[in-house]
Residue, then its C-alpha position, 0 to 999 in steps of 0.5 A: m500500500v502506498i501512503n502519500r506523505d505529500k506535505y513532508l515530501n514537498q518539504l524535502i523537495h524544497k530543501k534540496w541542495n540548500g547547503l544544510i543537513k536535512i534532519i528528519t526526526g520523529i517517533r520510531r515507526c512513524g514513516k521516516s525511512y519510508l519517506l526518505f527511501n521510498l517516496f523521496h527516492a522515487h521522486l529523485n528517480s522521476i527527475g532523472i537521478e539514477d540509483k547509483y547517485i543515491i547512497e543509502l545506509t540503514l544504521d539500525d540494520e545489523v548488516n551495517a553494524k560496522y558503520r556505527n563506528p563514525l570513522e568507518l561510516g565516513k570512509y564508506i560514504r566517501s568511497m561511494i562518491i566516485e564521480e566529481d562532476k555528479e551530484y550525490y544524495v546521501f541517506l543515513d537512517e537512524l543516525q543515533h546508532v552511530k557511537d562515539i569513539k575515542n579519537p585514535w590520533l590523540d593518545g592519552q586524551n579523552e576527545k571523542i569522535g561521533f556522528v556530528d564529526v562525520l556530518l561536519g566532514l561530509m558537508k565539505i563534499k561539494n557534490a553531496d546533499i545529506y539527509v539523515t533520520g533519527s528517533n531521539s531529539k536530544m541526539l539529533s536536533s539538539d546536538i546538531v542545532t548546537q554544533f552546526r548552528d545554522r547548518g542543520d534543517e530539521i523536518r519533524l515527521y508525525p504519524l499519519s494525520f487523520r487526512e492521510f489516514y482517511n485518504a489511504f483507508p481501504t474500505n468504508k470511509e465512515n469507519a475511518w474515524k473510529e479506527y483512527y481514534t482507537y488505533g492511531g496513525l502509525p502507518r503499519i497499523m493499516s496493514f492489519s485487519t483484526h483488533k487482535e493484530k492491531s492491539d498486539y502490534l501496538q503493545n509489542l511495539f511499545k514494550n519491545t521498541y520504545m520502552k527498550d530504547v529508553i531503557e538502553r539509551y539512558r542505561i536504566r537498570n533498577d527503575k524499569q517498573i517505575l518507568d512502566d508505572l509512570i507511562n501508565i499514569i500519563s496514559s490514564a491522565v492524558g490531557s490533565l494538568t500534572n507535574p512531577k510533584k503530583l506524580s510523585d505523590t501518586f506513586k506514594s499513595k497508589s503503590n507505596t513507592s517513594i520516587n522523588s520529583t526530580t527523577i520523575a521529571l528526568y524520566l518524563e524528559y526521556f519519553e519526550e526525547a523519544f517522541i513518545i509524549d509531548i508537553s503543553h505549557r500553561y500560558n496566561i493569555k492576558g498577562k502574556n507570560y508562561i505560568g510554569t507547572p502544572v503542564k499537560y502531556y499528550f501522546t504523539d500517537i493516540g493508538l499507542r496510548n490506548a494500547r498501553l491501557n489495553f483499550r480500556q479507557q476510551e473517553e472520546n473527549h480526552i482522545m479527541e483533545n489528544i488528536l487535536f493537539v498533535e494535529l496542530k503540532a503537525r501543522g507547525y503551530n506552537v501549542d500551549v494551554g491557555v489560562v484566562e484570569y478574571r475577577h468576580l464577586d461571589k454570593n457574599g460580595k467577596d472579590i474572587r480571582a478565578q481562572l478559566e482554561v482554553d484547551f489550546v493556544a496555537n501560534s504560528g507566523g504571528k497568528t494566534y488561534y484559541i481552540q476549545s475541544a468539546l464532545h457536544i455543546d447541545d446542552e446550554d450549560k455545557h455550551i456556556k462553559e466552553i465559550n466562557p473563557l473565549i469571550r473573556i479574551p480581550d483580543s480579536f484573534k480567531k476563536i474556535v470550538v471543535i466538536k465531535d458531531d458532523i455539523i455545517p460550520w457556523h459562527d455565533d454572535n461573538g464571532i466564534l467558529y463551530i466546526g466538527i472534528k472530522e472536517f477540521l482534521l480533513n481540511d487544513q484551511a478550516i482553521n481560517m474559515 
């Protein structure tokens, strides 16, 4: 099955020969290799680039294990660039597997050579255009941005959006939304037909790939059960405000396990660096400043979250909120939790300061959007609760309520747009209706 990832493919096409290293990052199994080795490779062939000018190396494949040595990797790539008057494309997959080694030319010193040194060297080859993938943000984007400054160009790849999933969905399209919010958008999920196949795939992937990666990468020996418990807690409370102190208290109350908040914060950072979860910070809309903790965590793929809980907690409101968050991030927005502060008098005439929450404050290119995620608004009290924070925001940026139902998009007297979740996800211009 061919699944088009046109948005990401067009980014690669646009960035060809821009003098920078193209860095494709994202959670494992989200389609980075497929984008590079299949879709982009096919594009290059279509414009006349022969295979001999496309150098491909998958570094998580055991047959290429020797190229995890940075010196062997650099040597191999150079040996493949034979014709000086031809342009070569270099694809290096899962670059984080390249290990740092001691510099053999500096006896008695501790200087190391790693993949950054390899890339710096390859960048000096004028007829080589370099593309790399990786599944760890700290080892790729952070290190390369730090050491290359303006010489690394990151493309963040997400699992299939609902629109990509819907367009590739092989049977009754009416079932696409239910399948998507249950099993998520990891591309391979579309090759399975039964619940057991999909469930087994997601659960095994979580246990034997993602968790194993985190444990091995950060050399965790004694806290494997704590990691398991922590990701389970985050799965159960997706989209809820929390912080390491609250999570530490949860461990103590539920399992009588004492784990300090600093350790929990570190482990959450590991999950973020592996692209398993993402964070949304609280932002004071009127004060225009960040508040700090608590924060919200969302899963990069909702199917992984659901599988982690054995598909027992299927609250559509939290699932829909998670999907909206990831969709906004994939569209290139910075996404925060909005806080609207206001004062009012209680029934005793006492002046009370209160806070209301806006699910998402999405920013991009100088534009801001305030978005509420709601299953239904047919009950008047529920309707008022959803729009109350929006009408208290003292600016004219776009305000949107996304609901589960299929509706004709409409605006109320406050200028608030109401739109169904499927239309919002299928039309990336819906945000500007």
